[in-house]
Structures are given as C-alpha cells and as structure tokens.
C-alpha positions in Angstrom: -40.4 42.2 25.2 -38.7 43.2 28.8 -38.1 46.8 28.6 -40.6 47.9 26.4 -43.4 50.1 27.4 -46.1 51.9 25.2 -47.2 55.7 25.4 -50.6 55.6 24.3 -52.2 58.6 22.6 -53.8 59.8 26.0 -50.4 60.1 27.2 -50.0 57.4 29.9 -46.4 57.8 31.2 -43.8 55.3 31.4 -43.1 53.4 34.6 -39.5 53.2 34.0 -38.2 53.7 37.5 -35.0 55.2 38.3 -32.8 54.3 41.4 -32.1 56.5 44.0 -28.8 58.5 43.3 -26.3 58.4 46.3 -22.8 60.2 46.6 -20.7 58.7 44.1 -23.4 58.5 41.6 -23.6 62.5 42.2 -20.3 63.1 41.9 -20.1 61.2 38.4 -23.4 63.4 37.4 -21.1 66.6 38.5 -18.4 65.4 36.2 -20.8 64.7 33.1 -22.5 68.1 33.9 -19.1 69.7 33.9 -18.9 68.4 30.3 -22.0 69.0 28.7 -22.5 72.4 30.5 -22.5 75.3 27.4 -21.7 72.5 24.9 -23.7 71.7 22.0 -25.1 68.1 21.1 -25.3 67.4 17.6 -28.0 64.7 16.5 -27.2 63.4 13.0 -30.2 62.5 11.3 -30.0 59.9 8.5 -32.7 61.3 6.2 -34.2 65.0 4.8 -36.1 67.3 6.5 -39.7 66.3 6.9 -39.3 62.4 7.0 -40.1 60.1 9.7 -36.8 60.0 11.1 -36.5 63.6 10.8 -39.6 64.2 12.9 -38.8 61.7 15.3 -35.3 63.0 15.8 -36.4 66.4 16.1 -39.2 65.5 18.4 -36.6 63.8 20.7 -34.0 66.8 20.1 -36.6 69.5 21.2 -36.7 68.0 24.8 -34.0 65.5 25.9 -31.7 68.7 26.5 -33.0 69.2 29.6 -32.6 66.1 30.9 -28.8 65.6 30.1 -26.7 67.0 33.2 -25.6 70.4 32.0 -28.6 71.1 29.6 -26.4 71.2 26.4 -28.3 72.6 23.5 -29.4 69.7 20.8 -28.4 70.7 17.1 -30.6 68.6 14.6 -28.3 67.8 11.5 -29.4 66.2 8.2 -27.2 63.4 6.8 -29.2 61.8 4.1 -27.8 59.5 1.4 -27.0 55.5 1.3 -30.4 54.6 2.9 -28.9 55.9 6.3 -25.2 54.5 5.5 -23.4 58.1 5.4 -24.9 59.0 8.8 -24.1 55.8 10.5 -20.3 55.7 8.9 -19.8 59.3 10.1 -20.8 58.6 13.5 -18.5 55.7 13.7 -15.5 56.9 11.9 -15.5 60.8 11.8 -17.4 62.1 14.8 -15.9 63.1 18.2 -16.1 59.9 20.3 -17.0 62.2 23.8 -20.6 61.7 24.1 -21.3 65.2 22.1 -22.9 63.0 19.3 -26.7 61.7 18.9 -28.1 59.8 16.0 -31.0 57.9 15.2 -29.8 54.9 12.7 -31.6 53.4 9.6 -33.9 50.7 10.7 -32.5 48.5 7.9 -28.9 48.7 8.8 -28.3 46.5 11.5 -29.8 44.0 9.0 -27.5 45.1 6.1 -24.4 44.7 8.2 -25.6 41.1 9.6 -25.9 40.0 6.1 -22.9 41.9 4.5 -25.0 43.6 1.7 -23.4 46.7 1.0 -19.8 47.1 1.4 -20.0 51.1 2.0 -21.2 50.4 5.3 -18.0 50.6 7.4 -19.8 50.9 10.9 -19.9 48.2 13.2 -23.6 48.7 14.9 -22.4 46.8 17.9 -20.1 49.0 18.8 -22.2 52.1 19.1 -23.4 52.8 22.2 -27.3 52.5 22.2 -29.3 54.8 23.7 -32.9 53.7 23.5 -35.7 52.9 21.1 -38.3 55.6 20.5 -40.7 53.1 18.0 -41.1 49.8 17.4 -43.9 50.0 15.1 -45.1 47.4 12.4 -43.5 48.3 9.1 -45.9 48.1 6.1 -45.8 47.8 2.5 -48.5 49.9 1.3 -49.8 50.9 -2.5 -51.9 53.7 -3.7 -55.8 53.5 -3.2 -55.9 53.4 -7.1 -53.4 50.9 -7.8 -55.2 47.6 -9.2 -53.6 45.8 -6.2 -55.4 45.4 -3.1 -54.1 42.6 -1.5 -51.1 40.4 -1.2 -52.9 38.1 -3.2 -53.4 40.5 -6.3 -49.2 41.5 -5.7 -48.5 37.6 -6.5 -50.7 37.6 -9.7 -49.9 41.2 -11.3 -46.8 42.9 -11.5 -46.7 46.1 -8.9 -44.4 49.1 -9.3 -43.0 49.9 -5.7 -40.7 52.9 -5.0 -37.8 52.6 -2.9 -34.7 54.4 -2.0 -31.1 52.8 -1.5 -30.0 49.8 -1.2 -29.5 49.9 2.5 -33.2 50.7 3.0 -35.8 48.3 4.4 -38.0 49.5 1.3 -36.0 47.7 -0.9 -35.6 44.5 1.5 -39.0 43.9 2.2 -40.8 43.6 -1.2 -37.7 41.6 -2.3 -38.3 39.4 0.5 -42.2 39.1 -0.4 -41.3 38.5 -3.9 -38.8 35.8 -2.9 -40.8 34.0 0.1 -44.2 34.4 -0.8 -44.0 34.8 -4.5 -44.8 38.1 -5.2 -44.4 40.2 -8.2 -43.1 43.6 -6.8 -41.0 45.8 -9.6 -39.0 47.8 -7.4 -38.0 51.0 -8.6 -35.3 52.3 -6.5 -33.1 55.5 -6.3 -35.7 58.2 -5.0 -34.2 60.6 -3.0 -36.3 60.2 0.6 -39.5 58.5 1.5 -41.6 61.5 0.7 -40.4 61.3 -3.0 -42.0 58.0 -2.9 -45.2 59.2 -1.3 -45.5 62.1 -4.2 -44.7 59.5 -7.2 -47.5 57.5 -5.6 -49.6 60.4 -5.7 -48.4 61.1 -9.3 -49.1 57.3 -10.0 -45.4 57.0 -11.4 -45.1 53.9 -9.0 -48.3 52.3 -7.2 -46.8 51.6 -3.8 -44.3 52.1 -1.5 -41.7 49.3 -0.5 -41.7 50.0 3.6 -42.5 52.6 6.1 -43.5 52.3 9.7 -47.2 52.5 10.3 -46.8 55.4 13.2 -44.7 57.2 10.4 -47.4 57.3 8.0 -50.0 58.3 10.9 -47.4 61.4 12.1 -45.8 62.7 9.1 -48.9 62.2 6.6 -52.0 61.7 8.5 -54.5 62.6 5.8 -53.1 59.5 3.7 -54.4 57.7 6.6 -57.6 59.3 7.5 -58.9 59.3 4.1 -57.4 55.7 3.0 -55.2 56.7 0.2 -52.8 54.1 1.3 -53.7 50.3 1.4 -51.6 48.4 3.5 -51.1 44.8 2.0 -49.1 43.2 4.6 -47.6 44.1 7.7 -44.3 43.0 9.4 -43.3 42.8 13.0 -43.6 40.2 16.0 -47.5 41.0 16.7 -50.4 42.0 14.5 -51.3 45.7 14.8 -55.0 45.7 14.9 -55.3 49.3 13.2 -54.7 47.5 10.2 -56.3 44.6 8.3 -53.3 43.6 6.4 -51.9 40.0 7.3 -49.0 39.9 9.6 -45.7 38.3 7.9 -45.2 35.9 10.7 -48.8 34.7 10.3 -48.7 33.9 6.9 -48.0 30.0 5.5 -44.3 30.0 4.3 -41.9 26.8 4.1 -39.9 25.3 6.9 -36.5 26.7 5.4 -38.1 30.0 4.6 -39.7 30.1 8.9 -36.4 31.2 10.2 -36.2 34.0 7.5 -39.5 35.6 8.6 -38.5 35.5 12.4 -35.5 37.0 11.7 -37.0 39.8 9.8 -39.6 40.1 12.1 -37.4 40.7 14.9 -35.3 43.1 13.2 -38.1 45.7 12.4 -38.7 46.1 15.9 -35.5 48.4 15.7 -37.8 51.2 14.4 -36.2 54.6 15.8 -33.0 53.5 17.3 -31.0 56.0 19.2 -27.2 56.2 19.8 -24.1 57.6 20.4 -20.4 57.2 19.0 -18.2 53.7 19.8 -15.8 54.7 22.6 -18.3 57.3 24.3 -17.3 57.7 28.2 -19.3 55.3 30.0 -20.4 57.8 32.7 -22.0 59.8 29.9 -23.3 57.3 27.7 -25.4 56.2 31.4 -26.5 59.9 31.8 -27.7 59.9 27.9 -29.7 56.5 28.7 -31.3 58.0 31.8 -32.1 61.2 29.9 -33.6 59.6 27.1 -35.7 57.7 29.6 -36.5 60.7 31.4 -37.4 62.6 28.3 -40.0 59.6 27.3 -41.7 60.1 30.8 -41.8 63.7 30.5 -45.3 65.2 30.0 -44.2 68.0 27.7 -42.7 65.5 25.5 -45.7 63.3 25.4 -48.0 66.2 24.8 -45.5 67.0 22.1 -45.4 63.5 20.9 -49.5 63.4 20.9 -49.8 66.7 18.7 -47.5 65.1 15.9 -49.2 62.0 16.3 -46.0 60.1 17.3 -46.8 57.1 18.9 -43.9 55.9 21.3 -43.1 52.4 21.9 -40.2 52.2 24.5 -37.3 49.9 24.4 -34.2 50.3 26.9 -30.5 51.3 25.6 -29.4 47.8 27.1 -32.2 46.0 25.7 -31.5 47.8 22.2 -27.7 47.0 22.6 -28.6 43.3 23.2 -31.2 42.8 19.8 -28.6 44.3 17.7 -25.7 42.3 18.8 -28.0 39.3 18.3 -29.1 40.3 15.0 -25.3 40.7 13.8 -24.4 37.8 15.6 -27.0 35.2 14.0 -26.0 31.8 12.9 -24.5 32.1 9.6 -27.1 29.6 8.0 -30.0 31.9 8.9 -28.2 35.0 8.1 -27.3 33.4 4.8 -31.1 32.2 4.1 -32.1 35.9 4.9 -29.3 37.2 2.7 -31.0 35.3 -0.3 -34.5 36.1 0.8 -34.0 40.0 0.4 -31.6 40.2 -2.4 -33.7 42.0 -5.1 -33.7 39.8 -8.6 -32.4 42.2 -11.2 -35.1 41.5 -13.5 -37.4 42.7 -10.7 -36.1 46.1 -9.9 -34.9 49.2 -11.8 -33.4 52.7 -11.0 -34.8 55.7 -10.8 -33.1 57.5 -14.0 -30.2 60.2 -12.7 -30.8 59.1 -9.0 -28.5 58.7 -6.5 -29.2 56.0 -3.3 -30.5 57.8 -0.4 -32.7 56.9 2.6 -36.2 56.6 4.0 
C-alpha cells in the first residue's frame, strides 16, 4: 500500500522524503514551536502498563518530542477500559482540542464504529486527526502449546476455550468471525482486564488460547513465548501472509462467495495496527507538525535502535493514508457492514464472562 514502509530488524531507515521548507513554512513552524515550547503533550494509552499498546506508545513517546517544534515533554497516561473505548471517548469529547494530546487507538474500534457494535463508543474516528500508523502486523489467534487444538481444523472439531477482553476488542471479534464464517467451535471467555492477563490465563491453563494479538506484539512483549514455541498460531489475518508463521492466512482459506467481502473487510481492518492520532478540531498547522514529527521519529536512528532493543517491528503508514483507510472502513457499503456485523457477533452460547470481571482492553 502506498505510504507504507517496513523498518527491518537491522534498522533500515525509512525513505520518507520531506519537502524543503520555505519562508511561509518557517513562519508556521515558529508559531507551532511557540505553542509547544515548555508544554507537556499527554499521550493517552488505551491499555494498562506493559501490554503491546503501552510498549509501542511509550516507544514513540520517548522519541517524538524532540521532533515536534518546541520539543514538548511527552507524558504517558494509561487509560484502560472497554476495549479502548474509554480512551477514545476521552480524546474525542473531554480532551483539549489544541494539539496537546496524542493517543494510540484500539485496532478494533474502526470496525466497532463501522458496525455500530457498542453504543458506549461516542467517538467518531473519522474526525480524529490521524498522525500515522506504527505497525500493520498481522493479527494472530494463538493457543497454548498444551492445548489439544493444534490447527484451525482441530478448532472446527472440538470446543476450544479462548480468552478475550472487552466487546470493542478484536480479541472477541476474531474468534467470533472464525466461528461464524469457518465453522470453528471457539468458546470465548470475555472480561480479562488486559491482554497480559489472557497470557497468564493460558499459562495457568484456565483458557487454551488468546482471541487475537499482533504477532509483533508477541515478539516484542513476550519473546520467550515465541522463542520457546509456547504459543501455536492457528490463523493469521492481514493482506499478506507473514512467512514467519506456518498458520494459514484468513484471505487464503476457502469461504463462500457471500462471506468473501467479510473476509476482505476484516483483513483490511487489521492493517490499522498501532494507529496514532490527535483530537478532532486540532489546528491544522499543529496536525501537520505532528505528522512530520512522526515521520522523522520513525527515521531517527535512536528510535530505530530502541525499537530493535524491544523487538518492536515497525511498519510505517502515513497519517494521510491512515485517515483514508479509517474513512473507508467506517463508510463501507451498508450491505458489507451488515454481513461483517453478523459475522463478528458472538453467539451467546459460545461466550461466557469471567466472574467479577469488567470489560477492558487488549
């Protein structure tokens, strides 16, 4: 896709290419610098400390400040809950609309909004000013190595207990889609506070697998699970197959003609992996400056070295391309959205809630 470049583990820099700045651009930069100088930019993180979203957000936050005119301090603020809905609503409604806010939005929320899945989502993601996407890694449904389910075909033959978080989370949507479109028999346990809690539940064998997680997140936050083959990917979702995994790509699996648009919609949706935005109605010059800062950060050798140290693979997508993709997802034809809505809706008989748990985030 246009605008996307991958930073390989060896640290190949991105060829983003910035236009030369003239006098008018310099004047705008001065105004932006005056605004940000001596200020704090709050980075709203939609999950708890230590998860995949948190590690990527803090990685970006450690470096982007020096590329924003005025070099503001970046302050991470964790705001978990509701599969990322609490953070998104805060950014859309309560947060100041002056460019002093950054956030990393839950991957599943554009789908949530497009399909009207959760009435608690008040944010219109089309109105967010998208800064860029850090990762478009394939999503993976994986099981613990001791599970009797070893392949997707096994999952069609036996009930497999899968841990998940909130209703807005892709970790609920993906196993439901596989049940409804491919005939899998996943039993979804919702309500774990965070993706890390699902990992622990797998290790304790309370559940057999995790509903969804980006493969690069497993590699960066729980590399031992990957290295020791403690998790077994059953299916991967994206536009192209990741050769590191033997798991089949959802787009390559045989589905009915009626469900093909559903698979295509969802495969496109997972490209919104680690999307960064500022608030609606932020001044255009500050949005432009944040986008330039994002681009410069992902080319920064110190950032690249830091990303390599935490095994965070980076797939760059520009803010402009991200803006377009989210608009296309939310504005997809009604008949396609209806089919997807039905496909990712869990059967109540295939879902149970963790006792005493609250909906949360991945």
